NUMARTI-608277 format. One record per atom (N, C-alpha, C): residue in one letter; x, y, z. Coordinates in steps of 0.001 Angstrom, whole numbers, plus 524288, in hexadecimal, padded with zeros to 5 digits. Layout:
// NUMARTI-608277
AXYZ ...
END
This chain:
// NUMARTI-608277
MDAF47B115009339 MDAB19B1002091CB MDAD24B0E6308D61 RDAE53B0A5A08DB4 RDB168B094508A6F RDB076B0BED0867F CDB20BB0F0008648 CDB146B127008399 CDB12FB110207ED5 RDAFD7B0E7907E27 RDAF79B0C2907964 RDAE91B0F9A0755A SDB08AB0F0A072CD SDAFD9B120E06F3A SDAB5AB117406CE3 DDA9D6B134B06A6B DDA4AFB132806991 DDA23EB0F5F06973 GDA32AB0CC306A0F GDA26EB08CC06999 GDA487B065A066F0 SDA8CFB05B8065E2 SDAB8BB027506314 SDAF9EB0205064FE RDB296B0326065C0 RDB69FB037806872 RDBB05B04B4065E5 RDBCB3B03220634D RDC18BB02F00624B RDC234B05BB05D05 SDC66BB066C05C15 SDC760B08DD05833 SDC768B06FB05390 MDC6EAB024005277 MDC6F9B003704DE4 MDC28AB012504ABD ADC21CAFF3204628 ADBD82B006004325 ADBBD2AFC0303FA2 PDB90DAF85D04273 PDB630AF4F403F11 PDB1ACAF7C203CF6 SDAD15AF4DB03C42 SDA844AF79403A8F SDA634AFAA703ED3 LDA281AFE5F03D21 LDA006B015604184 LD9D04AFDDB0450E HD9ADCAF99504251 HD972CAF5C0045AF HD9A4AAF35F04976 TD9F14AF1AD047EF TDA31EAEEFE04B2E TDA3F6AF25704FB1 LDA52DAF77C04E5D LDA673AFB3E05247 LDA248AFBED05679 SD9DC5AFC00054A9 SD99BDAFD4105813 SD9843AF8CC05BE2 LD9B06AF3EA05AEA LD9A0EAEF6205D9E LD9E96AEE0F061D1 LDA271AF0D1060FD LDA73FAEF7F06461 LDA6BDAF2360699E FDA383AEF7006D56 FDA311AF22C07246 FDA386AEE4C076B4 FDA403AF16507B0A FDA62FAEEE607FBB FDA2C4AEC8B08359 FDA52CAE9C108699 FDA2CAAE80B08AF9 FDA450AEA4909060 FDA0A3AEB4C093BC FDA252AED17098B6 FDA609AE9EF09C13 LDAA0CAEC4209DFB LDAD58AE9A20A147 LDAFCAAED0E0A61A RDAF0AAEA970AA62 RDB10DAEDA60AEC1 RDB727AEC830AF1A LDBA1DAF0BF0AE7E LDC078AEFAD0AED1 LDC206AF05E0B40B SDC15EAECE90B7C5 SDC2BAAEDA60BCD4 SDC7F4AECE60BD77 TDCAD8AEB740B9EA TDD07EAEADC0BA79 TDD34CAEFE10B93B ADD0AEAF3E80B7A8 ADD2CAAF8E00B67E ADD3CEAFC820BAC1 WDD0FEAFBCE0BF66 WDD198AFF590C35F WDD61BAFEB90C6E6 RDD788B033B0C8F5 RDDC9AB02F20CC72 RDDA3EB02030D254 PDDBF1AFD3F0D4ED PDD9C7AFC2D0DA0F PDDC6EAFFED0DE14 LDD93BB02C90E089 LDDB3DB06220E4D4 LDD7EEB05B70E99F PDDA06B06230EE47 PDD69BB06460F2EE PDD23FB0A4E0F324 HDCD73B08250F489 HDC8EFB0C510F54E HDCA98B10150F993 MDC964B14B90F88F MDCAB8B188D0FC0D MDC61DB1BBF0FD6D KDC517B1D37101DC KDC02BB1F8B103C0 KDC083B257E104CA NDBDE3B287F10177 NDBEB9B2E19101AD NDBA19B30B70FFA8 NDB704B331D0FF82 NDB25BB35200FC94 NDB1CEB32C20F79F VDB157B2DD40F830 VDB125B2A860F326 VDAC68B26840F391 TDAAE2B24BD0EEC5 TDA6B2B20DB0EF20 TDA93AB1B420EE6D EDA755B17FA0F21A EDAA0EB129D0F21B EDA635B0DFB0F07B LDA199B0FCA0EE53 LD9E42B0B870ECC9 LDA008B07DE0E8BC ED9EE1B02F50E897 EDA1A2AFFD70E4C2 ED9D07AFEF60E062 FD9D95B01CC0DCAD FD9A36B00B40D7B5 FD9D15AFD8E0D427 GD9A36AFA760D10E GD9C4EAF7800CC93 GD9D75AFAC00C7D6 GDA09EAF8A20C461 GDA179AFBB10BFA7 GD9D4CAFAE60BB46 YD98BAAFD940BC0B YD945BAFC990B88C YD9496B00AF0B404 KD9793B04770B3D1 KD9794B08430AFAE KD99A5B056F0AB35 KD967FB04CA0A6B9 KD9873B017E0A22D KD9B25B04E309E24 YD9EF5B02C709C57 YDA23FB05A609817 YDA3E1B010509434 EDA418B01A908F03 EDA5A2AFDA208C4C EDABBBAFC5F08D47 GDAC5CAF7F708CE8 GDB1A8AF63E08DC7 GDB41EAF1D308BA9 SDB8DCAF08508C70 SDBB62AEC47089DA SDBBA0AE80A08DF9 SDBBA9AE2E708B7C SDBC53ADE7B08F2D SDC1AEADD070908A EDC586AE00A08F05 EDCB07ADF7C08F9B EDCCEEAE3BC09311 FDD0A6AE1CF09669 FDD31FAE67B09983 FDD918AE57109872 VDDB11AE9710957B VDE0E1AE92E094C9 VDE36FAEEA6095BF KDE817AEF460958E KDEAA3AF3E9096FC KDE8E2AF82809368 LDE759AFD00095A1 LDE688B010F091A5 LDEB33B029108DD2 KDEA3CB031C088CA KDEEAEB0402085D2 KDEC64B0853081B2 YDF15CB0AFD07F99 YDF098B0F7C07BCF YDF134B0CA2076A9 HDED10B0D6007339 HDEDB9B0B0C06DE8 HDEE53B0F22068F2 MDF0EBB12E806A7C MDF3BFB16D3066AF MDEF19B1A9D06482 GDEA4EB1A5C0661F GDE6D8B1DA5063A4 GDE6EFB22C806638 PDE3D0B26C30640F PDE304B2C1206679 PDDFF1B2C5006B5D VDE1CDB304706EB9 VDDE2CB31E8072FB VDDCCAB37600723D LDD921B399E075B6 LDD751B3EB707472 LDDAF0B42A2076DA TDDE95B4435073E8 TDE2CBB484B0762A TDE0B9B4DDB074E8 SDDCFAB4EAB070B7 SDDB60B53A206FCB SDD699B54CA073EF NDD616B59F5074C6 NDD20AB5B98078A3 NDCCEAB58B507744 IDCA9BB566F07A90 IDC4FBB537107A00 IDC0F8B56CD07A95 TDBDA4B57350773A TDB8B5B59590770F TDB449B554F076F1 VDB0CFB554907AFA VDACADB519207BBE VDA7DCB54050795D HDA547B52310751D HDA063B53520731C HD9C43B500D074BF ID982BB51CA0779E ID948DB4E6F07973 ID9011B4E44075F6 ID8DDCB49C1074DE ID88C0B494907202 ID84CAB4742075C3 WD8105B4A7207759 WD7D2AB492507B2D WD785BB46BD0784D YD7824B413207809 YD74A3B3E830752E YD6F92B3D7B07888 GD6BA0B3FCF076D7 GD6693B3F8307A45 GD65BCB443807D64 TD6252B43F80818D TD6133B4848084E4 TD647FB48140899C WD670CB4D0208A56 WD6A55B4D6F08ECE WD68D2B51BD091D7 PD67E7B51BA09750 PD672AB559309A54 PD6BC7B596A09AA5 SD6BAAB5E0709B32 SD7016B61D909B8C SD7340B609F0A077 SD710CB5EBF0A4B1 SD73BEB5D910A9E4 SD775DB59160A924 QD75FEB555B0A5A2 QD7922B50EA0A471 QD7D84B52C90A15A KD7D01B55E909CDB KD80CCB57A9099E3 KD84EFB5ACE09C82 RD82EEB5D450A07C RD86FAB60D00A334 RD8A72B5D9B0A625 ID895CB59330A85E ID8CA9B55990AB89 ID90FAB536C0A791 ID8F0AB51650A36D ID9298B4F8709FA5 ID9662B533C09D96 RD949BB582209BE8 RD9864B5BA109A47 RD9C27B5D4C09E54 ED9ABFB5D500A363 ED9E89B5F900A6F3 EDA29EB5B040A7D6 FDA16EB56760A734 FDA531B524C0A749 FDA962B52B40A3A8 IDA762B531209E58 IDAB59B53E709A5D IDAEC4B586D09ADB NDAC1BB5D5409C63 NDAF48B61CE09D27 NDB2CFB61670A1E8 SDB1EAB5D190A563 SDB594B5D2D0A9B5 SDBA55B59680A875 IDBA2BB57530A473 IDBEC7B541D0A330 IDC3E4B56710A2BB SDC401B5B5B0A0A8 SDC8A8B5E8409F80 SDC7ABB63BD0A2AC ADC4F0B63D30A6DF ADC428B68EB0A946 ADC8CAB6A7D0ABCD ADCA94B6F580AB98 ADCFA2B71620AE03 ADCFDAB715D0B3A3 DDCB01B723B0B63B DDCB4CB71F10BBBA DDCB67B6CF60BEAD DDCFDAB6BA00C0AD DDD018B66400C2AA DDCFB0B66670C8CD RDCE3DB6B020CA9B RDCE9CB6B9F0D092 RDCB45B67E80D32D RDC6BBB666D0D181 RDC2EBB62D60D398 RDC4B0B5D600D263 SDC814B5B610D5C2 SDCA13B55AC0D467 SDC6DAB51C70D7ED PDC644B4D630D60A PDC746B4B460D13D PDC42EB4D5F0CCA1 SDC67CB4E570C81B SDC3AFB506B0C3B2 SDC312B4CEA0BF01 VDBFBEB4F1D0BBBF VDBEEFB4C1A0B66B VDC3C0B4D490B338 SDC5E1B51820B38A SDCA46B528F0B068 SDCF9EB4F390B264 GDCF44B4E410B781 GDD353B4A980B968 GDD285B45A90B7CC WDCDD0B435E0B717 WDCC73B3E540B4A5 WDCE7FB3E7E0AEC0 WDCE17B429C0ABF4 WDCFBEB42060A689 WDD587B41C00A5C3 KDD904B436F0A980 KDDE84B43A30AA13 KDE006B3E0A0A8AB TDDD8CB39D40AAB7 TDDF14B34620A9FF TDDE75B333A0A3B1 VDDA21B35230A17B VDD92EB344109BF0 VDDD89B374B098B2 QDDF4FB3BB009A6E QDE33CB3E450979C QDE86BB3B820974E LDE996B37A009AC2 LDEE80B34D809AE9 LDEED4B31ED09570 YDEB15B3054092FB YDEB89B2D9508E91 YDEDBAB30BD08A38 TDF101B2EC2086A9 TDF380B313808230 TDF30EB2E3707CFB DDF452B30DD078FC DDF47AB2EA1073D2 DDFA61B2CFB072D6 QDFB2BB2AE206E8A QE00A6B287E06D0C QE044FB2D2C06CA7 TE0287B31D306CCF TE0626B366806C9B TE07EBB38390716E GE0507B35FC075B8 GE05E1B378507B09 GE023CB3C0207CE5 SDFE5CB3DC70796C SDFB77B41B207AB4 SDF712B3FAD07E73 NDF594B427708292 NDF134B410F08618 NDEC2BB42A70846E IDE80DB3F60086B8 IDE2FEB40BB08507 IDE1DDB46D3087ED TDDF3AB49FB0849B TDDE46B4F8C08656 TDDC12B500A08BD0 RDDDE1B548208DEE RDDB36B555509321 RDD608B58A3091D0 SDD558B5AC508D19 SDD0A7B5DD408C14 SDCC3AB5AD808A65 VDC7D4B5ACB08D6D VDC30FB58A508B8C VDBEE3B5CEB08C68 RDBC5FB5E0E08855 RDB83CB61E6088FB RDB368B60850868F LDAF20B62F6087B8 LDA97BB61BF085BF LDA904B64D2080D1 GDA816B62AD07C83 GDA713B6503077BB GDA1BBB666F07670 EDA073B66CB070F4 ED9B14B677D06F9A ED9796B631307062 ED92D1B63CD0715A ED8F57B5F2A072CE ED8A93B5F0E06EF2 KD87C5B5A7706EE8 KD83DAB597B06B02 KD7F49B570306D81 ND7ABBB58F006D0C ND75A2B563306F9A ND7314B539A06B1A DD71E0B4E5C06C5B DD6EBCB4B69068E9 DD69A2B491606BA4 RD662CB4CDA06D0A RD623DB4C3307041 RD5DD1B48D606D94 LD5DE0B493C06887 LD59CCB45EA0655B LD5B76B40690646F LD603BB3EE706690 LD6200B39390658A LD6226B37C205FED SD653BB3AC505CF0 SD655FB3A180575D SD663BB34590558E HD68AEB310605890 HD69A5B2BB5056C4 HD670CB27FB05A34 GD6295B29AB05D47 GD5F86B265406061 GD611AB25FC065C1 KD5D82B2324068A4 KD5EE0B21EF06E81 KD61DEB1D0906F33 TD62C0B1A5A06B56 TD666DB155706C52 TD6B4EB15E1067FD LD6F71B15DE069D9 LD7448B1643066A0 LD77C3B11F0066E0 TD79C1B102106298 TD7DFBB0C680624F TD82DFB0ECF062DD RD8696B0BED06409 RD8CB9B0E650649D RD8DB8B115905F9A LD8C4FB0EE105A98 LD8E27B11740563A LD8A65B161B05501 SD859AB160C05691 SD8256B1AB705582 SD8437B1FB10589A ID8722B1EAE05D07 ID891CB235005FC3 ID8C65B26A405C72 QD8FA8B2467058D5 QD927FB274A05533 QD8EFAB2A56051AF SD8A74B290705033 SD86FDB2BA104CE7 SD8477B305F05039 VD839AB300A0550E VD820DB34840583A VD868DB3879057FA ID8B6BB369C0586E ID8FDDB3A3E058BC ID8FBAB3D0805349 KD8F27B39D504EEC KD8F70B3BD3049E5 KD8B53B40B2049A1 SD8705B3F8F04B7C SD82A5B43C704B55 SD8429B484D04E4E AD86EFB47B6051F0 AD885CB4C7E055CF AD8C62B4F6C052E5 VD9088B4CAE04FBE VD94A2B505304D1D VD9311B51BA04784 TD8EBCB50250461B TD8CDEB51AE04069 TD879EB54E504110 AD85A4B5625045C5 AD80EAB58F8045C9 AD8104B5DC1042AF KD7C1DB5EEF0404E KD7BF3B63E503D57 KD7C8AB68F904116 TD7B1AB686E045EE TD7B2FB6CA604904 TD7EC5B6B3704E38 KD81DDB6E6104F2C KD85ADB6E200531D KD885FB685205418 PD8B53B664A04FC8 PD8DAEB614604FD6 PD920CB6199053E7 LD9327B5C9705617 LD9792B5CD605913 LD9CF9B5CE3055B6 PDA082B6027057FD PDA543B6066054A2 PDA8AFB5BA20542D IDAB39B5AAC05085 IDAE3DB566304F85 IDB3CDB56AE0515A HDB51DB543405588 HDBA80B5434057B0 HDBCCBB4EF9057F8 PDBF4CB4D1E05363 PDC172B478005356 PDC5B2B46C90573B KDC90DB4ABD058F4 KDCD47B4A2205CAD KDCBBBB4A88061DC GDC88EB4EA6063B9 GDC7D1B4F09068F4 GDC263B4FBE06A9F GDBEEEB4DBA066D2 GDB9BDB4DA0067D6 GDB83EB483D06A2C VDB487B482606E5A VDB2C0B43780700D VDAC77B4471070B4 YDA9D5B411E06DFD YDA3FCB41FA06D24 YDA10EB3DED070CA LD9F06B404C0750E LD9CA3B3D760794D LD9670B3D9F07842 LD94A3B38BA07705 LD8EACB388E07629 LD8C60B366007BC2 LD8915B399007D90 LD8624B37E50825E LD8058B36F208131 TD7EE1B32000827B TD78E5B3108081D9 TD7588B31C8085F0 AD7158B33DF0856F AD6D98B34E5089E4 AD6B65B2F8108C46 DD6873B2FDD09069 DD671AB2B6309383 DD633FB27EC09115 DD60CEB29A308CCA DD5CF8B26C8089FE DD5F67B24520846E VD6438B248808434 VD66B4B229E07F10 VD69D3B1DF108071 YD6930B19D407DA0 YD6C0AB14FB07DEC YD6FE7B143B079CF VD74D9B136107B2F VD791AB125D07791 VD7A64B0C54077DB ED7C0AB0A7A07394 ED7D4BB049D0739F ED80D3B037107821 DD8009AFF7207B42 DD8321AFCF307F41 DD8268B0032084A3 FD8015B04AA08412 FD7FA1B07F10894C FD7CFFB04C908D21 CD7FB0B05A6091EA CD7E08B02E00966E CD7F47AFD350970F QD7F9EAFAAE09323 QD80FAAF56A092C1 QD8738AF437093CC ND89ABAF6D308FFD ND8F72AF6C408F3E ND9256AFBF908FE1 VD8F52B000308F1B VD9228B056A08F17 VD8F38B09D10913C CD9172B0D50092A9 CD8F92B12720950C CD918AB16D7090A4 GD953BB15DC08E2B GD97C9B1991089DF GD9BACB169208733 FD9DCEB19780829B FDA249B177308046 FDA42CB1B6C07D05 HDA8CCB1A8E07A35 HDAB5EB1EA50774E HDAD16B1BE607205 YDADC0B1EF106E13 YDB0BAB1C5A0697F YDB1F4B217206683 FDB261B2050060FA FDB303B24ED05D19 FDAFB2B2445058BD TDADD6B27FA05630 TDA9B1B27C8051EF TDAC6BB25B704CA1 FDA95FB2323049A6 FDAB6BB217C04509 FDAA6AB25B804064 PDAE21B26F803D57 PDAD71B2A9003944 PDA960B290003507 SDA851B23FB03517 SDA3ABB223703199 SD9F03B23AC0337A ID9E6DB24C4038BB ID9942B264303A9F ID992DB2C1B03BC7 VD9D10B2D9C03E37 VD9CC9B33F904089 VD9FDCB374703D28 GDA36DB35280397F GDA719B382A0365A GDAC4DB396F03896 YDAD0DB380103DDC YDB1C6B39A903FF8 YDB29AB355904499 TDB778B351B045CC TDB900B31AD04B40 TDB970B34E704FEB LDB532B346F0529D LDB4B2B38090578B LDB453B342B05C9A PDB788B351A06019 PDB67EB323806502 PDB1A9B3412067D5 YDAE56B303D069E0 YDA9F0B319906C62 YDA8E9B2D67070FE ADA549B2F03073F4 ADA34DB2C160786C AD9D02B2C20078F3 WD9AC6B27D007A95 WD9595B283007C4C WD94E8B26CA081A5 VD919FB29B7084B4 VD8FD1B2800089D9 VD8A06B289108A15 GD8733B24DA08D2B GD81A8B24F308D62 GD7FF8B26D30931B ND7BA6B2951092EE ND796AB2A180985D ND75BEB25F1099AB SD7752B232E09E1E SD757AB1E4A09F86 SD7092B1F230A350 AD6E3CB23700A46F AD6A7BB24A50A815 AD6585B21490A82E KD6436B208E0A398 KD5F4CB1D120A2B6 KD6032B17A90A16B LD644DB163F09F2C LD6624B110409D00 LD692CB0DBE0A0B4 CD6D25B0F730A369 CD7038B0C190A685 CD7360B0F830AA22 PD715FB12A70ADCC PD74F0B15EA0B0F2 PD7806B12DC0B47C GD75FBB0E1F0B618 GD7924B0A9B0B97E GD7E5FB087D0B711 MD7EA8B089F0B22F MD8346B07020AF39 MD8662B0B510ADCA CD8445B0FE40ABD0 CD8770B14080A97F CD87C7B18610AD10 AD84F2B192E0B0F4 AD84E7B1D620B499 AD86CAB1C0E0B991 YD88ECB17570BA5A YD8B0CB14D50BEDB YD8FF2B18450C073 PD9108B19820C53A PD8E2CB17B10CA5E PD8A48B1B060CC5D FD888DB1E800C881 FD8422B22460CA0E FD7EA3B1FC10C9B8 SD7EC1B1B6D0C64B SD7A36B17DF0C63F SD7C67B12B50C6D0 VD7998B0E7E0C926 VD7B5BB098A0C966 VD77E4B05830C6F1 PD798FB00BE0C4F3 PD76B0AFD350C2DC PD7247AFA890C676 DD6DEFAF9DF0C3D7 DD6955AF7EE0C743 DD6A6DAF27E0C93A YD6E0CAEF840C71B YD6E62AEA080C84E YD7279AE9CE0CCAA ID73F3AEE000CF64 ID77ADAED9C0D3DA ID747AAF0C20D86D PD71A1AECCD0DB48 PD6E4DAEF0E0DFB1 PD71DDAF1400E3D8 GD701EAF5990E5C5 GD7295AF7E10EA43 GD7687AFC180E8E3 LD7849AFC3C0E3D5 LD7CBCAFF980E1B8 LD7A48B05520E1BC KD7CE8B09160E411 KD7A2BB0E210E36F KD7DC2B11BC0E004 PD7B18B14D30DCC4 PD7EACB189B0D949 PD80ACB1C880DC37 LD84D5B1EE30DAB0 LD87FEB22EA0DCB3 LD849BB288A0DA87 KD85BDB2BDE0DDD4 KD8368B31610DC29 KD866AB341C0D830 SD83E3B35800D3E5 SD87C8B37B50CF2E SD88C0B3D8B0D045 PD8D4FB3F120CEFF PD8F58B44500D03D PD8BE0B48FE0CDC0 ND8987B479F0C9A3 ND8661B4BCC0C6EA ND8086B4AF70C6B5 GD7EDBB47400C938 GD7949B467F0CA3A GD7666B447B0C53D ED79CEB41F00C1F4 ED7718B3F810BD10 ED7A91B3A580BCDC AD785DB366E0BEDD AD7B50B311E0BEF1 AD7CB2B2F600B9DA AD795AB2F850B5F0 AD7A7EB2DF80B041 AD7F23B30C90AE4D ID7E71B360A0AE8D ID8265B39B40ABDF ID8850B391F0AF32 DD8774B38B50B40D DD8CDCB381F0B722 DD8EF1B32CB0B56B GD8BAAB2F150B445 GD8E1EB2A020B2A4 GD9060B2A9F0AD4C MD8D5FB2DFD0A9A6 MD8FBFB2EDB0A4BF MD94DCB318F0A453 ID9615B34C50A857 ID9AC2B37CB0A873 ID9F62B34490A838 SD9F86B30020AB7E SDA38FB2C5B0AC09 SDA443B29900A699 VDA02FB28390A41F VDA08AB256B09FAC VDA24AB293409B22 IDA0F0B2E0C09B16 IDA307B31D1097BB IDA8ACB327609860 ADAAB2B331C09D8F ADAFDAB33CB09E84 ADB293B2F0109CAF HDB0F7B2A3609D69 HDB37DB254209B62 HDB497B25A8095CE EDAFE6B2758092D0 EDB0B0B278508D84 EDB3D3B2B7C08B07 IDB3A8B300208D4B IDB759B344208B8C IDBCADB32BC08C6C ADBE8AB30A309111 ADC3BCB2EE209252 ADC550B2AC308E7D EDC287B274C08C62 EDC41CB23A908887 EDC39DB255608319 VDC034B28C2081AB VDC06EB2B7907CF0 VDC65CB2E2107BCC ADC6EBB30F108074 ADCC69B33BF0801C ADD15BB306607F80 SDD15EB2C510823F SDD5AAB282D081EB SDD531B24C107DC7 NDD128B237F07B23 NDD0BEB1FF1076E1 NDCBDDB20A00730E PDCC99B256D070C3 PDC88DB27B706DA2 PDC71EB24E70686E LDCB76B21F306642 LDCA0CB1F030617A LDCB76B194C062AF ADCB07B17BD06718 ADCB25B1227068E2 ADD078B0FAD0678F NDD41EB12A0067B9 NDD9CAB0FFD06654 NDDE11B12FC069E1 ADDC46B154F06E42 ADE0A8B17B007147 ADE175B146407639 WDDF23B165F07AC1 WDDFAEB143307FF8 WDDAFAB102208179 YDDC48B0AE308234 YDD8CEB06EF08382 YDDBE3B025108519 ADD92EAFF730882A ADDAF6AF9EF0899F ADD864AF56708634 GDDB1EAF16408498 GDD911AED1B080EA GDDB1BAEDC007BF1 EDDBB6AE9AA078F0 EDDDCDAE924073A0 EDD982AEA5806F7D DDD521AEA09070EC DDD0C1AEA5A06D07 DDCE6AAEFBA06DE5 PDCE8AAF33F06A26 PDCCBCAF87F06B03 PDC722AF92F06A6C SDC486AF49206921 SDBF2DAF42E06986 SDBC72AF34C06F65 FDC07FAF1C707264 FDBEB3AF076077E7 FDC337AF32A07B84 PDC378AF79007B46 PDC7F2AFA5107ECB PDC5F6AFB6F083CF VDC971AFB9F0876A VDC854AFDC708CD4 VDCB70B028708D89 EDC8B0B070108E1B EDCAA5B0C1408E15 EDCC15B0DC009366 IDCDA5B1373093AD IDCF9FB14E909880 IDCC36B15DC09CDF ADC755B16C609ADE ADC395B16DB09F2A ADC07EB118C0A062 DDC0D1B0E2B09C26 DDBE95B08C909D1F DDC188B05D90A1DD LDC6AEB078E0A1E8 LDCA14B04460A5CE LDC808B06200ABA0 CDC5ACB0ACA0AC45 CDC43EB0C8E0B165 CDBEABB0CBA0B1FA EDBB3BB09A90AEA6 EDB5A7B0A0A0AF64 EDB43FB08BA0B4C5 GDB09AB0C180B701 GDAECAB0B410BBEC GDB245B0D6E0C0F4 IDB678B0FE00BF0B IDBA15B11C10C2AF IDBA3FB17400C39F YDB8FCB19A10C85D YDB7A6B1F110C949 YDBB0FB217E0CCF0 GDBE76B1E690CFC5 GDC1AFB1FB00D3FF GDC5AFB1B930D636 TDC89BB1D740D9C3 TDCC8EB19E90DBC9 TDCA6FB15110DDD8 GDCD3DB109A0DCFF GDCB54B0B8D0DEAC GDC723B090B0DB09 GDC53CB0B940D6E7 GDC11EB09670D3C9 GDC30EB04D00D031 GDBF71B01900CF60 GDC096AFC7A0CC79 GDBC84AF8160CE8C GDBBEEAF4390CAB2 GDB818AF0720CBD8 GDB2B8AF29C0CCDE SDB04DAF1ED0D122 SDAAB0AF41D0D266 SDAAC8AF9380D51F YDAF9CAFB770D608 YDB06BB00060D93B YDB185B04F00D584 TDAF40B08F50D561 TDAF68B0D590D25C TDB43DB10A60D400 GDB65FB10250D871 GDBA40B13600DB00 GDB801B17550DD66 QDBBAEB1AAA0DFAE QDB9E6B1E380E437 QDB8A7B239C0E136 MDB3CDB254B0E26C MDB1ECB2A200DF78 MDB083B2E100E406 LDAF19B32C50E23F LDAE18B371D0E5FA LDA842B37880E73E NDA6B8B38640EC31 NDA177B39F60ED37 NDA134B3F660EF0C DD9DEFB42BE0EC93 DD9D03B47AD0EDD0 DD98F6B483A0F2F9 ED98EBB4CB20F4D3 ED94E1B4D6D0F940 ED8F39B4CB70F7E4 DD8E5BB4D510F2E4 DD8888B4C110F17F DD87C8B46B20F06B GD8BC0B43670F143 GD8B38B3DC10F064 GD8CDAB3BBA0EA9B AD8DD7B3EC00E785 AD8F12B3D2B0E292 AD94C8B3B1B0E1D8 TD9539B37C00DE3D TD9A68B34B00DD94 TD9CCFB36440D887 YDA22AB37AA0D8B9 YDA496B39790D3DC YDAACBB386F0D494 NDAD96B39550D12C NDB302B390B0D1B0 NDB62BB3D390CF59 MDB3F1B40DA0CCF8 MDB6A4B451D0CAC0 MDB356B4A0D0C9CC HDB5A7B4E990CA1E HDB2EAB53630C94C HDB402B55430C342 GDAF4BB57BB0C142 GDAF62B5AB60BC81 GDB039B60420BDC9 IDAE5FB63190BA04 IDAF00B69170BA69 IDAB80B6B3F0BF10 RDA659B68B50BF62 RDA2B0B6A2D0C315 RDA05EB66090C547 RDA046B61010C349 RD9D54B5C680C4C6 RDA17DB584E0C665 RD9F1FB54610C8CA RDA18CB4F7C0CA07 RDA048B4B220C67D FDA3DEB47920C61C FDA315B43210C215 FDA55DB3E430C40F LDA338B39C20C24C LDA600B34AA0C3CD LDA773B327D0BEB3 VDACAEB31BE0BD8B VDAECCB304D0B8EA VDB2CDB2B7C0B9CF QDB21FB276E0B6C8 QDB5ECB23230B7E3 QDBB15B24730B61D WDBEC5B21C80B7E7 WDC3DAB225A0B7D3 WDC642B20370B1DB VDCAC2B21850B065 VDCCB4B1FCE0AC27 VDD26FB1D580AC84 WDD400B19E40A98A WDD8F2B17690A999 WDDD55B1ABF0A8FA NDE133B1A8A0AC18 NDE5F2B1DBF0AC28 NDEA3FB19F10AA18 HDEBA7B1AA40A54C HDEFE3B16D60A368 HDF580B182A0A570 VDF62FB1C0F0A7AD VDFBAAB1D7B0AA1C VDFC11B1AB40AECE VDF85DB19E30B283 VDF8D2B16C40B70F VDF5DDB121D0B69E NDF30AB10940B2E3 NDEFD0B0B730B18A NDEC0CB0A6B0B5B4 YDE94AB0E140B6BE YDE403B0D290B9EF YDE028B11FC0B954 CDDB50B11970BAD5 CDD7BDB15460BA4A CDD8F5B1A070BD76 TDD87FB1E780BBBA TDD8CEB22F20BF52 TDD4B1B27260BE6C GDD45CB2A1B0C270 GDD02FB2E980C265 GDD1D7B332F0C602 PDCFB0B37830C58B PDD12EB3BDC0C8B6 PDCFE3B3B610CE7B NDCC27B37C70CF5C NDCB0AB379D0D510 NDCDA9B33280D81A ADD17CB30DC0D593 ADD51BB2C890D7E3 ADD6E1B2E1A0DD78 LDD6D7B2ABB0E0F6 LDD7F7B2B760E635 LDDDCAB2A570E78D DDE04DB29470E371 DDE640B27B80E470 DDE983B2B810E0C4 
END
């Protein structure tokens, strides 16, 4: 998603208004998939189109390292719950984050196995992205302190409120902290549903007081589930297309999981918009998850999601967490130069 950095993307620093306008257009990067024969085995072979929207670049060039930092220090994800969130939905998201570096890998394919591809990325000293991703302190903003409609730039103000709150402020972790703003299903964020389901960037010291990597992901249940909760919801304009059964019984939340994964992977590999991405313009990068948008299994690419797993209850997923199942898109493996995931059949 495209992770865009906050909306801005890149690292540079023209005016704040300019930064808030540097955003991307959706592009299906069908050239990024690795063509493999479709294999039939407890898998889903429905041909869905790539409707999950992320911000993206209009260019496709080889992924390059631009000498910036990656997150080599242990990552602590601090969630800001903006709006009203049922505890059942919070539990699903928390477990996904806790599963990223779970020690127990016996239930393969696993979320921690998926993160191993992200760990392949290094900084200029040769240090890899950390294996450790843990859930940190959380902040509830039930009263919608900045309103029900947020701009890209006002997201940074929400984060500022969370880290400067008079009671229980979120801790400041410039090196290993990732601030994950999750907006409830009745909150609209600029470009949500039209061009993006989520994005990432870093905060400006002029607004927040610190440079902190962050990501935003929205709950699309009421606004655009066919776009951002796909394939567990499908667009109305495609007659006859049936949604898949979500693994945790919450289509919008299960859809969010893959977007959250997408953004965390790109925050880790490109936290300040000057590390790993394709393209010469850091305002319009294609990052490690963008290259694999819509690919969840072997053979994925174009209008085909790849081969996923179907459980006895009919739910579709491609990896196990600590206790739950999840459907998470693959990420680009720069060692072998194609998208990879723990459920690969080859």
